HTML snippet that shows the backbone in 3Dmol.js (N, CA, C, O; Angstrom):
<script src="https://3Dmol.org/build/3Dmol-min.js"></script>
<div id="view" style="width:600px;height:400px;position:relative"></div>
<script>
const pdb = `
ATOM      1  N   MET A   1     -43.906 -19.887  19.918  1.00  0.00           N
ATOM      2  CA  MET A   1     -42.386 -20.109  19.497  1.00  0.00           C
ATOM      3  C   MET A   1     -42.112 -20.333  18.239  1.00  0.00           C
ATOM      4  O   MET A   1     -42.019 -21.544  18.040  1.00  0.00           O
ATOM      5  N   ALA A   2     -41.881 -19.478  16.969  1.00  0.00           N
ATOM      6  CA  ALA A   2     -41.809 -19.231  15.493  1.00  0.00           C
ATOM      7  C   ALA A   2     -40.300 -19.659  15.295  1.00  0.00           C
ATOM      8  O   ALA A   2     -39.857 -20.322  14.356  1.00  0.00           O
ATOM      9  N   ASP A   3     -39.777 -19.275  16.100  1.00  0.00           N
ATOM     10  CA  ASP A   3     -37.979 -19.709  15.734  1.00  0.00           C
ATOM     11  C   ASP A   3     -37.529 -20.681  16.349  1.00  0.00           C
ATOM     12  O   ASP A   3     -37.236 -20.515  17.533  1.00  0.00           O
ATOM     13  N   SER A   4     -37.352 -21.902  15.768  1.00  0.00           N
ATOM     14  CA  SER A   4     -36.808 -22.731  16.257  1.00  0.00           C
ATOM     15  C   SER A   4     -35.478 -23.244  16.467  1.00  0.00           C
ATOM     16  O   SER A   4     -35.123 -24.237  17.102  1.00  0.00           O
ATOM     17  N   SER A   5     -34.745 -22.322  15.766  1.00  0.00           N
ATOM     18  CA  SER A   5     -33.093 -22.682  16.003  1.00  0.00           C
ATOM     19  C   SER A   5     -32.869 -22.116  17.037  1.00  0.00           C
ATOM     20  O   SER A   5     -33.463 -21.080  17.336  1.00  0.00           O
ATOM     21  N   PRO A   6     -31.629 -22.882  18.087  1.00  0.00           N
ATOM     22  CA  PRO A   6     -31.004 -22.780  19.275  1.00  0.00           C
ATOM     23  C   PRO A   6     -30.301 -21.036  19.165  1.00  0.00           C
ATOM     24  O   PRO A   6     -30.113 -20.397  18.130  1.00  0.00           O
ATOM     25  N   LEU A   7     -30.049 -20.642  20.450  1.00  0.00           N
ATOM     26  CA  LEU A   7     -29.863 -19.258  20.233  1.00  0.00           C
ATOM     27  C   LEU A   7     -28.501 -18.825  19.749  1.00  0.00           C
ATOM     28  O   LEU A   7     -28.227 -17.692  19.356  1.00  0.00           O
ATOM     29  N   GLY A   8     -27.906 -19.569  19.800  1.00  0.00           N
ATOM     30  CA  GLY A   8     -26.248 -19.786  19.448  1.00  0.00           C
ATOM     31  C   GLY A   8     -26.324 -19.495  18.011  1.00  0.00           C
ATOM     32  O   GLY A   8     -25.642 -18.546  17.622  1.00  0.00           O
ATOM     33  N   GLU A   9     -27.147 -20.246  17.004  1.00  0.00           N
ATOM     34  CA  GLU A   9     -27.177 -20.481  15.965  1.00  0.00           C
ATOM     35  C   GLU A   9     -27.726 -18.805  14.917  1.00  0.00           C
ATOM     36  O   GLU A   9     -28.577 -18.098  15.458  1.00  0.00           O
ATOM     37  N   LEU A  10     -27.279 -18.447  13.798  1.00  0.00           N
ATOM     38  CA  LEU A  10     -27.785 -17.471  13.385  1.00  0.00           C
ATOM     39  C   LEU A  10     -28.189 -17.789  11.583  1.00  0.00           C
ATOM     40  O   LEU A  10     -27.506 -18.472  10.821  1.00  0.00           O
ATOM     41  N   PRO A  11     -29.220 -17.214  11.314  1.00  0.00           N
ATOM     42  CA  PRO A  11     -29.679 -17.776  10.068  1.00  0.00           C
ATOM     43  C   PRO A  11     -28.725 -17.389   8.784  1.00  0.00           C
ATOM     44  O   PRO A  11     -28.125 -16.325   8.633  1.00  0.00           O
ATOM     45  N   GLN A  12     -28.737 -18.561   7.863  1.00  0.00           N
ATOM     46  CA  GLN A  12     -27.292 -18.676   6.810  1.00  0.00           C
ATOM     47  C   GLN A  12     -27.179 -17.144   6.501  1.00  0.00           C
ATOM     48  O   GLN A  12     -26.053 -16.654   6.591  1.00  0.00           O
ATOM     49  N   ASP A  13     -28.318 -16.269   6.117  1.00  0.00           N
ATOM     50  CA  ASP A  13     -28.079 -14.749   5.476  1.00  0.00           C
ATOM     51  C   ASP A  13     -27.231 -13.904   6.554  1.00  0.00           C
ATOM     52  O   ASP A  13     -26.328 -13.082   6.395  1.00  0.00           O
ATOM     53  N   SER A  14     -27.820 -14.382   7.646  1.00  0.00           N
ATOM     54  CA  SER A  14     -26.865 -13.516   9.000  1.00  0.00           C
ATOM     55  C   SER A  14     -25.198 -14.168   8.950  1.00  0.00           C
ATOM     56  O   SER A  14     -24.407 -13.279   9.265  1.00  0.00           O
ATOM     57  N   VAL A  15     -24.796 -14.936   8.764  1.00  0.00           N
ATOM     58  CA  VAL A  15     -23.788 -15.370   8.688  1.00  0.00           C
ATOM     59  C   VAL A  15     -23.275 -15.124   7.292  1.00  0.00           C
ATOM     60  O   VAL A  15     -22.235 -14.514   7.541  1.00  0.00           O
ATOM     61  N   ASP A  16     -23.320 -15.180   6.508  1.00  0.00           N
ATOM     62  CA  ASP A  16     -23.370 -14.785   4.976  1.00  0.00           C
ATOM     63  C   ASP A  16     -22.933 -13.013   4.828  1.00  0.00           C
ATOM     64  O   ASP A  16     -22.073 -12.605   4.046  1.00  0.00           O
ATOM     65  N   ALA A  17     -23.932 -11.922   5.985  1.00  0.00           N
ATOM     66  CA  ALA A  17     -23.828 -11.163   6.214  1.00  0.00           C
ATOM     67  C   ALA A  17     -22.398 -10.616   7.129  1.00  0.00           C
ATOM     68  O   ALA A  17     -21.751  -9.586   6.939  1.00  0.00           O
ATOM     69  N   VAL A  18     -22.216 -11.511   7.991  1.00  0.00           N
ATOM     70  CA  VAL A  18     -21.040 -11.315   8.960  1.00  0.00           C
ATOM     71  C   VAL A  18     -19.715 -11.791   8.151  1.00  0.00           C
ATOM     72  O   VAL A  18     -18.709 -11.178   8.507  1.00  0.00           O
ATOM     73  N   LEU A  19     -19.569 -12.487   7.420  1.00  0.00           N
ATOM     74  CA  LEU A  19     -18.368 -12.695   6.801  1.00  0.00           C
ATOM     75  C   LEU A  19     -17.988 -11.772   5.653  1.00  0.00           C
ATOM     76  O   LEU A  19     -16.820 -11.600   5.303  1.00  0.00           O
ATOM     77  N   GLU A  20     -19.457 -10.955   4.862  1.00  0.00           N
ATOM     78  CA  GLU A  20     -18.931 -10.008   3.742  1.00  0.00           C
ATOM     79  C   GLU A  20     -18.655  -9.032   4.568  1.00  0.00           C
ATOM     80  O   GLU A  20     -18.074  -8.087   4.034  1.00  0.00           O
ATOM     81  N   LEU A  21     -18.956  -8.897   6.122  1.00  0.00           N
ATOM     82  CA  LEU A  21     -19.167  -7.243   6.804  1.00  0.00           C
ATOM     83  C   LEU A  21     -17.235  -7.676   7.164  1.00  0.00           C
ATOM     84  O   LEU A  21     -16.466  -6.715   7.139  1.00  0.00           O
ATOM     85  N   ASN A  22     -16.770  -8.779   7.398  1.00  0.00           N
ATOM     86  CA  ASN A  22     -15.470  -9.111   8.142  1.00  0.00           C
ATOM     87  C   ASN A  22     -14.388  -8.966   6.987  1.00  0.00           C
ATOM     88  O   ASN A  22     -13.285  -8.515   7.297  1.00  0.00           O
ATOM     89  N   LYS A  23     -14.677  -9.367   5.522  1.00  0.00           N
ATOM     90  CA  LYS A  23     -14.229  -8.892   4.553  1.00  0.00           C
ATOM     91  C   LYS A  23     -14.112  -7.577   4.174  1.00  0.00           C
ATOM     92  O   LYS A  23     -12.983  -7.413   3.712  1.00  0.00           O
ATOM     93  N   ASP A  24     -14.731  -6.604   4.156  1.00  0.00           N
ATOM     94  CA  ASP A  24     -15.088  -5.341   4.045  1.00  0.00           C
ATOM     95  C   ASP A  24     -13.809  -4.643   4.743  1.00  0.00           C
ATOM     96  O   ASP A  24     -12.887  -4.013   4.224  1.00  0.00           O
ATOM     97  N   LEU A  25     -14.142  -5.067   6.510  1.00  0.00           N
ATOM     98  CA  LEU A  25     -13.486  -4.632   7.294  1.00  0.00           C
ATOM     99  C   LEU A  25     -11.957  -4.760   6.981  1.00  0.00           C
ATOM    100  O   LEU A  25     -11.164  -3.818   6.993  1.00  0.00           O
ATOM    101  N   GLU A  26     -11.631  -6.215   6.666  1.00  0.00           N
ATOM    102  CA  GLU A  26     -10.048  -5.774   6.575  1.00  0.00           C
ATOM    103  C   GLU A  26      -9.441  -5.552   5.339  1.00  0.00           C
ATOM    104  O   GLU A  26      -8.254  -5.641   5.023  1.00  0.00           O
ATOM    105  N   ARG A  27     -10.543  -5.213   4.607  1.00  0.00           N
ATOM    106  CA  ARG A  27      -9.893  -4.518   3.140  1.00  0.00           C
ATOM    107  C   ARG A  27      -9.811  -2.766   3.775  1.00  0.00           C
ATOM    108  O   ARG A  27      -8.836  -2.046   3.558  1.00  0.00           O
ATOM    109  N   ILE A  28     -10.855  -2.389   4.452  1.00  0.00           N
ATOM    110  CA  ILE A  28     -10.613  -1.265   4.977  1.00  0.00           C
ATOM    111  C   ILE A  28      -9.022  -0.892   5.941  1.00  0.00           C
ATOM    112  O   ILE A  28      -8.152  -0.022   5.991  1.00  0.00           O
ATOM    113  N   ILE A  29      -9.373  -2.159   6.577  1.00  0.00           N
ATOM    114  CA  ILE A  29      -7.876  -1.588   7.343  1.00  0.00           C
ATOM    115  C   ILE A  29      -6.622  -1.798   6.512  1.00  0.00           C
ATOM    116  O   ILE A  29      -5.681  -1.018   6.661  1.00  0.00           O
ATOM    117  N   GLU A  30      -6.537  -2.965   5.507  1.00  0.00           N
ATOM    118  CA  GLU A  30      -5.164  -2.745   4.923  1.00  0.00           C
ATOM    119  C   GLU A  30      -5.247  -1.526   4.023  1.00  0.00           C
ATOM    120  O   GLU A  30      -4.158  -1.160   3.581  1.00  0.00           O
ATOM    121  N   ALA A  31      -5.920  -1.079   3.791  1.00  0.00           N
ATOM    122  CA  ALA A  31      -6.092   0.533   3.006  1.00  0.00           C
ATOM    123  C   ALA A  31      -5.326   1.394   4.074  1.00  0.00           C
ATOM    124  O   ALA A  31      -4.277   1.944   3.739  1.00  0.00           O
ATOM    125  N   VAL A  32      -5.801   1.525   5.310  1.00  0.00           N
ATOM    126  CA  VAL A  32      -5.597   2.707   6.546  1.00  0.00           C
ATOM    127  C   VAL A  32      -4.129   1.987   6.658  1.00  0.00           C
ATOM    128  O   VAL A  32      -3.199   2.790   6.578  1.00  0.00           O
ATOM    129  N   GLU A  33      -3.841   0.929   6.790  1.00  0.00           N
ATOM    130  CA  GLU A  33      -2.461   0.629   7.079  1.00  0.00           C
ATOM    131  C   GLU A  33      -1.210   1.404   6.002  1.00  0.00           C
ATOM    132  O   GLU A  33      -0.149   2.010   6.153  1.00  0.00           O
ATOM    133  N   ASN A  34      -2.108   0.941   4.842  1.00  0.00           N
ATOM    134  CA  ASN A  34      -1.041   1.309   3.485  1.00  0.00           C
ATOM    135  C   ASN A  34      -1.190   3.015   3.688  1.00  0.00           C
ATOM    136  O   ASN A  34      -0.207   3.679   3.356  1.00  0.00           O
ATOM    137  N   VAL A  35      -1.951   3.471   4.028  1.00  0.00           N
ATOM    138  CA  VAL A  35      -1.821   5.114   3.714  1.00  0.00           C
ATOM    139  C   VAL A  35      -1.010   5.505   5.211  1.00  0.00           C
ATOM    140  O   VAL A  35      -0.456   6.593   5.370  1.00  0.00           O
ATOM    141  N   SER A  36      -1.037   4.728   5.970  1.00  0.00           N
ATOM    142  CA  SER A  36      -0.397   5.274   7.288  1.00  0.00           C
ATOM    143  C   SER A  36       1.275   4.909   7.370  1.00  0.00           C
ATOM    144  O   SER A  36       2.128   5.433   8.087  1.00  0.00           O
ATOM    145  N   VAL A  37       1.431   3.696   6.260  1.00  0.00           N
ATOM    146  CA  VAL A  37       2.595   3.379   5.526  1.00  0.00           C
ATOM    147  C   VAL A  37       3.200   4.820   4.691  1.00  0.00           C
ATOM    148  O   VAL A  37       4.346   5.239   4.853  1.00  0.00           O
ATOM    149  N   GLU A  38       2.541   5.233   4.105  1.00  0.00           N
ATOM    150  CA  GLU A  38       2.507   6.246   3.147  1.00  0.00           C
ATOM    151  C   GLU A  38       2.947   7.459   3.655  1.00  0.00           C
ATOM    152  O   GLU A  38       3.931   8.068   3.236  1.00  0.00           O
ATOM    153  N   LEU A  39       2.079   7.876   4.728  1.00  0.00           N
ATOM    154  CA  LEU A  39       2.523   8.793   5.724  1.00  0.00           C
ATOM    155  C   LEU A  39       3.336   9.004   6.245  1.00  0.00           C
ATOM    156  O   LEU A  39       3.795  10.144   6.322  1.00  0.00           O
ATOM    157  N   THR A  40       3.993   7.657   6.988  1.00  0.00           N
ATOM    158  CA  THR A  40       4.977   8.032   7.543  1.00  0.00           C
ATOM    159  C   THR A  40       6.332   7.755   6.438  1.00  0.00           C
ATOM    160  O   THR A  40       7.363   7.793   7.111  1.00  0.00           O
ATOM    161  N   TRP A  41       6.518   7.596   5.550  1.00  0.00           N
ATOM    162  CA  TRP A  41       7.483   7.610   4.983  1.00  0.00           C
ATOM    163  C   TRP A  41       7.599   9.070   4.256  1.00  0.00           C
ATOM    164  O   TRP A  41       8.682   9.654   4.223  1.00  0.00           O
ATOM    165  N   MET A  42       6.773   9.457   3.851  1.00  0.00           N
ATOM    166  CA  MET A  42       6.253  11.225   3.483  1.00  0.00           C
ATOM    167  C   MET A  42       6.858  12.087   4.522  1.00  0.00           C
ATOM    168  O   MET A  42       7.531  13.070   4.212  1.00  0.00           O
ATOM    169  N   GLY A  43       6.634  11.739   5.758  1.00  0.00           N
ATOM    170  CA  GLY A  43       7.036  12.446   6.902  1.00  0.00           C
ATOM    171  C   GLY A  43       8.715  12.032   7.184  1.00  0.00           C
ATOM    172  O   GLY A  43       9.463  12.927   7.576  1.00  0.00           O
ATOM    173  N   TYR A  44       9.175  10.832   6.994  1.00  0.00           N
ATOM    174  CA  TYR A  44      10.531  10.712   6.912  1.00  0.00           C
ATOM    175  C   TYR A  44      11.229  11.673   6.032  1.00  0.00           C
ATOM    176  O   TYR A  44      12.137  12.454   6.319  1.00  0.00           O
ATOM    177  N   ASP A  45      10.701  11.491   5.037  1.00  0.00           N
ATOM    178  CA  ASP A  45      11.073  12.092   3.538  1.00  0.00           C
ATOM    179  C   ASP A  45      11.296  13.921   3.666  1.00  0.00           C
ATOM    180  O   ASP A  45      12.130  14.591   3.057  1.00  0.00           O
ATOM    181  N   MET A  46      10.290  14.393   4.627  1.00  0.00           N
ATOM    182  CA  MET A  46      10.491  15.539   4.231  1.00  0.00           C
ATOM    183  C   MET A  46      11.345  16.102   5.616  1.00  0.00           C
ATOM    184  O   MET A  46      11.774  17.250   5.733  1.00  0.00           O
ATOM    185  N   VAL A  47      11.461  15.194   6.456  1.00  0.00           N
ATOM    186  CA  VAL A  47      12.500  15.936   7.645  1.00  0.00           C
ATOM    187  C   VAL A  47      13.890  15.500   6.841  1.00  0.00           C
ATOM    188  O   VAL A  47      14.829  16.288   6.725  1.00  0.00           O
ATOM    189  N   ALA A  48      13.904  14.472   6.427  1.00  0.00           N
ATOM    190  CA  ALA A  48      15.569  13.913   5.856  1.00  0.00           C
ATOM    191  C   ALA A  48      15.617  15.087   4.797  1.00  0.00           C
ATOM    192  O   ALA A  48      16.771  15.494   4.933  1.00  0.00           O
ATOM    193  N   LEU A  49      15.060  15.814   3.880  1.00  0.00           N
ATOM    194  CA  LEU A  49      15.044  16.534   2.895  1.00  0.00           C
ATOM    195  C   LEU A  49      15.378  17.831   3.881  1.00  0.00           C
ATOM    196  O   LEU A  49      16.517  18.268   3.716  1.00  0.00           O
ATOM    197  N   ARG A  50      14.591  18.503   4.859  1.00  0.00           N
ATOM    198  CA  ARG A  50      15.271  19.704   5.666  1.00  0.00           C
ATOM    199  C   ARG A  50      16.300  19.615   5.970  1.00  0.00           C
ATOM    200  O   ARG A  50      17.107  20.456   5.575  1.00  0.00           O
ATOM    201  N   THR A  51      16.659  18.672   6.710  1.00  0.00           N
ATOM    202  CA  THR A  51      18.091  18.179   7.593  1.00  0.00           C
ATOM    203  C   THR A  51      19.270  18.380   6.242  1.00  0.00           C
ATOM    204  O   THR A  51      20.377  18.887   6.424  1.00  0.00           O
ATOM    205  N   SER A  52      18.832  17.927   5.027  1.00  0.00           N
ATOM    206  CA  SER A  52      20.069  17.688   4.460  1.00  0.00           C
ATOM    207  C   SER A  52      19.570  17.952   2.743  1.00  0.00           C
ATOM    208  O   SER A  52      19.282  17.088   1.915  1.00  0.00           O
ATOM    209  N   PRO A  53      19.588  19.128   2.612  1.00  0.00           N
ATOM    210  CA  PRO A  53      19.256  19.348   1.244  1.00  0.00           C
ATOM    211  C   PRO A  53      19.827  18.757  -0.352  1.00  0.00           C
ATOM    212  O   PRO A  53      19.450  18.861  -1.519  1.00  0.00           O
ATOM    213  N   GLU A  54      20.936  18.101   0.375  1.00  0.00           N
ATOM    214  CA  GLU A  54      21.752  17.907  -0.972  1.00  0.00           C
ATOM    215  C   GLU A  54      20.927  16.451  -1.358  1.00  0.00           C
ATOM    216  O   GLU A  54      20.613  16.127  -2.503  1.00  0.00           O
ATOM    217  N   LEU A  55      20.704  15.793  -0.334  1.00  0.00           N
ATOM    218  CA  LEU A  55      19.683  14.452  -0.241  1.00  0.00           C
ATOM    219  C   LEU A  55      18.921  14.591  -1.381  1.00  0.00           C
ATOM    220  O   LEU A  55      19.175  13.869  -2.345  1.00  0.00           O
ATOM    221  N   GLY A  56      17.963  15.458  -1.433  1.00  0.00           N
ATOM    222  CA  GLY A  56      17.209  15.640  -2.787  1.00  0.00           C
ATOM    223  C   GLY A  56      17.722  15.237  -4.067  1.00  0.00           C
ATOM    224  O   GLY A  56      17.369  14.302  -4.785  1.00  0.00           O
ATOM    225  N   ALA A  57      18.844  16.325  -4.268  1.00  0.00           N
ATOM    226  CA  ALA A  57      19.570  15.759  -5.858  1.00  0.00           C
ATOM    227  C   ALA A  57      20.231  14.367  -5.975  1.00  0.00           C
ATOM    228  O   ALA A  57      20.567  13.851  -7.041  1.00  0.00           O
ATOM    229  N   SER A  58      20.426  13.632  -4.322  1.00  0.00           N
ATOM    230  CA  SER A  58      20.931  12.410  -4.536  1.00  0.00           C
ATOM    231  C   SER A  58      20.312  11.625  -4.464  1.00  0.00           C
ATOM    232  O   SER A  58      20.797  10.512  -4.668  1.00  0.00           O
ATOM    233  N   MET A  59      18.821  11.751  -4.118  1.00  0.00           N
ATOM    234  CA  MET A  59      17.690  11.009  -4.150  1.00  0.00           C
ATOM    235  C   MET A  59      17.276  10.698  -5.762  1.00  0.00           C
ATOM    236  O   MET A  59      17.015   9.660  -6.369  1.00  0.00           O
ATOM    237  N   LEU A  60      17.335  11.882  -6.079  1.00  0.00           N
ATOM    238  CA  LEU A  60      16.662  12.119  -7.684  1.00  0.00           C
ATOM    239  C   LEU A  60      17.785  11.369  -8.567  1.00  0.00           C
ATOM    240  O   LEU A  60      17.120  10.639  -9.302  1.00  0.00           O
ATOM    241  N   LYS A  61      18.816  11.224  -8.797  1.00  0.00           N
ATOM    242  CA  LYS A  61      20.000  10.307  -9.008  1.00  0.00           C
ATOM    243  C   LYS A  61      19.829   9.327  -9.220  1.00  0.00           C
ATOM    244  O   LYS A  61      19.942   8.829 -10.340  1.00  0.00           O
ATOM    245  N   LEU A  62      19.417   8.597  -7.942  1.00  0.00           N
ATOM    246  CA  LEU A  62      19.280   7.238  -7.911  1.00  0.00           C
ATOM    247  C   LEU A  62      18.184   6.993  -8.133  1.00  0.00           C
ATOM    248  O   LEU A  62      18.259   5.853  -8.590  1.00  0.00           O
ATOM    249  N   LYS A  63      17.047   7.304  -8.132  1.00  0.00           N
ATOM    250  CA  LYS A  63      15.552   7.520  -8.766  1.00  0.00           C
ATOM    251  C   LYS A  63      15.764   7.122 -10.227  1.00  0.00           C
ATOM    252  O   LYS A  63      15.105   6.242 -10.780  1.00  0.00           O
ATOM    253  N   GLU A  64      16.707   7.815 -10.795  1.00  0.00           N
ATOM    254  CA  GLU A  64      16.808   7.963 -12.552  1.00  0.00           C
ATOM    255  C   GLU A  64      17.696   6.690 -12.652  1.00  0.00           C
ATOM    256  O   GLU A  64      17.470   5.841 -13.515  1.00  0.00           O
ATOM    257  N   ALA A  65      18.716   6.572 -11.750  1.00  0.00           N
ATOM    258  CA  ALA A  65      19.644   5.443 -12.190  1.00  0.00           C
ATOM    259  C   ALA A  65      18.317   3.632 -12.272  1.00  0.00           C
ATOM    260  O   ALA A  65      18.189   2.721 -13.090  1.00  0.00           O
ATOM    261  N   TYR A  66      17.502   4.056 -10.627  1.00  0.00           N
ATOM    262  CA  TYR A  66      16.746   2.767 -10.616  1.00  0.00           C
ATOM    263  C   TYR A  66      15.934   2.421 -12.117  1.00  0.00           C
ATOM    264  O   TYR A  66      15.932   1.370 -12.757  1.00  0.00           O
ATOM    265  N   ASN A  67      15.217   3.801 -12.421  1.00  0.00           N
ATOM    266  CA  ASN A  67      14.435   3.520 -13.781  1.00  0.00           C
ATOM    267  C   ASN A  67      15.363   2.956 -14.908  1.00  0.00           C
ATOM    268  O   ASN A  67      15.052   2.121 -15.758  1.00  0.00           O
ATOM    269  N   LYS A  68      16.397   3.497 -14.763  1.00  0.00           N
ATOM    270  CA  LYS A  68      17.273   2.911 -15.994  1.00  0.00           C
ATOM    271  C   LYS A  68      17.760   1.626 -16.157  1.00  0.00           C
ATOM    272  O   LYS A  68      17.892   1.107 -17.266  1.00  0.00           O
ATOM    273  N   CYS A  69      18.114   0.928 -14.797  1.00  0.00           N
ATOM    274  CA  CYS A  69      18.474  -0.222 -14.656  1.00  0.00           C
ATOM    275  C   CYS A  69      16.943  -1.110 -14.586  1.00  0.00           C
ATOM    276  O   CYS A  69      17.168  -2.293 -14.840  1.00  0.00           O
ATOM    277  N   ARG A  70      15.802  -0.907 -14.374  1.00  0.00           N
ATOM    278  CA  ARG A  70      14.590  -1.151 -14.266  1.00  0.00           C
ATOM    279  C   ARG A  70      14.328  -1.488 -15.965  1.00  0.00           C
ATOM    280  O   ARG A  70      13.905  -2.554 -16.413  1.00  0.00           O
ATOM    281  N   ALA A  71      14.670  -0.382 -16.682  1.00  0.00           N
ATOM    282  CA  ALA A  71      14.183  -0.532 -18.056  1.00  0.00           C
ATOM    283  C   ALA A  71      14.899  -1.425 -18.795  1.00  0.00           C
ATOM    284  O   ALA A  71      14.364  -2.134 -19.648  1.00  0.00           O
ATOM    285  N   ILE A  72      16.303  -1.459 -18.489  1.00  0.00           N
ATOM    286  CA  ILE A  72      16.818  -2.783 -19.279  1.00  0.00           C
ATOM    287  C   ILE A  72      16.867  -4.005 -18.692  1.00  0.00           C
ATOM    288  O   ILE A  72      17.463  -4.908 -19.280  1.00  0.00           O
ATOM    289  N   ILE A  73      16.345  -4.208 -17.627  1.00  0.00           N
ATOM    290  CA  ILE A  73      16.062  -5.590 -17.205  1.00  0.00           C
ATOM    291  C   ILE A  73      14.796  -6.218 -17.254  1.00  0.00           C
ATOM    292  O   ILE A  73      14.478  -7.400 -17.127  1.00  0.00           O
ATOM    293  N   CYS A  74      13.966  -4.929 -17.517  1.00  0.00           N
ATOM    294  CA  CYS A  74      12.405  -5.724 -17.725  1.00  0.00           C
ATOM    295  C   CYS A  74      12.157  -5.585 -19.065  1.00  0.00           C
ATOM    296  O   CYS A  74      11.144  -6.138 -19.492  1.00  0.00           O
ATOM    297  N   GLY A  75      13.144  -4.714 -20.150  1.00  0.00           N
ATOM    298  CA  GLY A  75      13.091  -4.642 -21.509  1.00  0.00           C
ATOM    299  C   GLY A  75      11.979  -3.768 -22.032  1.00  0.00           C
ATOM    300  O   GLY A  75      11.385  -4.073 -23.066  1.00  0.00           O
ATOM    301  N   ASP A  76      11.618  -2.439 -21.177  1.00  0.00           N
ATOM    302  CA  ASP A  76      10.442  -1.393 -21.394  1.00  0.00           C
ATOM    303  C   ASP A  76      11.020  -0.708 -22.231  1.00  0.00           C
ATOM    304  O   ASP A  76      10.173  -0.270 -23.010  1.00  0.00           O
ATOM    305  N   GLN A  77      12.331  -0.273 -22.576  1.00  0.00           N
ATOM    306  CA  GLN A  77      12.629   0.519 -23.172  1.00  0.00           C
ATOM    307  C   GLN A  77      14.152   0.557 -23.628  1.00  0.00           C
ATOM    308  O   GLN A  77      14.965  -0.162 -23.047  1.00  0.00           O
ATOM    309  N   GLU A  78      14.493   1.297 -24.544  1.00  0.00           N
ATOM    310  CA  GLU A  78      16.191   1.180 -24.529  1.00  0.00           C
ATOM    311  C   GLU A  78      16.937   2.513 -23.647  1.00  0.00           C
ATOM    312  O   GLU A  78      16.626   3.704 -23.612  1.00  0.00           O
ATOM    313  N   PRO A  79      17.866   1.877 -23.078  1.00  0.00           N
ATOM    314  CA  PRO A  79      18.343   3.117 -22.483  1.00  0.00           C
ATOM    315  C   PRO A  79      19.184   3.863 -22.871  1.00  0.00           C
ATOM    316  O   PRO A  79      20.046   3.525 -23.682  1.00  0.00           O
ATOM    317  N   GLU A  80      19.085   5.026 -22.359  1.00  0.00           N
ATOM    318  CA  GLU A  80      19.917   6.453 -22.538  1.00  0.00           C
ATOM    319  C   GLU A  80      21.574   6.481 -22.214  1.00  0.00           C
ATOM    320  O   GLU A  80      22.213   6.358 -21.169  1.00  0.00           O
ATOM    321  N   MET A  81      21.856   6.645 -23.256  1.00  0.00           N
ATOM    322  CA  MET A  81      23.102   6.476 -22.683  1.00  0.00           C
ATOM    323  C   MET A  81      23.819   8.205 -22.264  1.00  0.00           C
ATOM    324  O   MET A  81      23.664   9.157 -23.029  1.00  0.00           O
ATOM    325  N   ASP A  82      24.548   8.302 -20.995  1.00  0.00           N
ATOM    326  CA  ASP A  82      24.734   9.684 -20.727  1.00  0.00           C
ATOM    327  C   ASP A  82      25.946   9.556 -20.353  1.00  0.00           C
ATOM    328  O   ASP A  82      26.195   9.190 -19.204  1.00  0.00           O
ATOM    329  N   ILE A  83      27.066   9.872 -21.380  1.00  0.00           N
ATOM    330  CA  ILE A  83      28.352  10.100 -21.018  1.00  0.00           C
ATOM    331  C   ILE A  83      29.089  11.428 -21.047  1.00  0.00           C
ATOM    332  O   ILE A  83      30.264  11.490 -20.687  1.00  0.00           O
TER     333      ILE A  83
END
`;
const viewer = $3Dmol.createViewer("view");
viewer.addModel(pdb, "pdb");
viewer.setStyle({}, {cartoon: {color: "spectrum"}});
viewer.zoomTo();
viewer.render();
</script>
């Protein structure tokens, strides 16, 4: 019997490999979840835009307003005045 460790214990190298594999799997699962969320939003946007084409123009105006507000709050750039 060359291996004197009990059956339930793994060598430290194996434990480290399993922990690294678990970390890799968690990262992959998180990435897949993020892709799933993005696809869900893309599908929602597609249905919403096909249902109401005016929504696209409205969303564009909202995005522009958000970018202006963000620029003012974060100090990224001077706001453009549209009068």
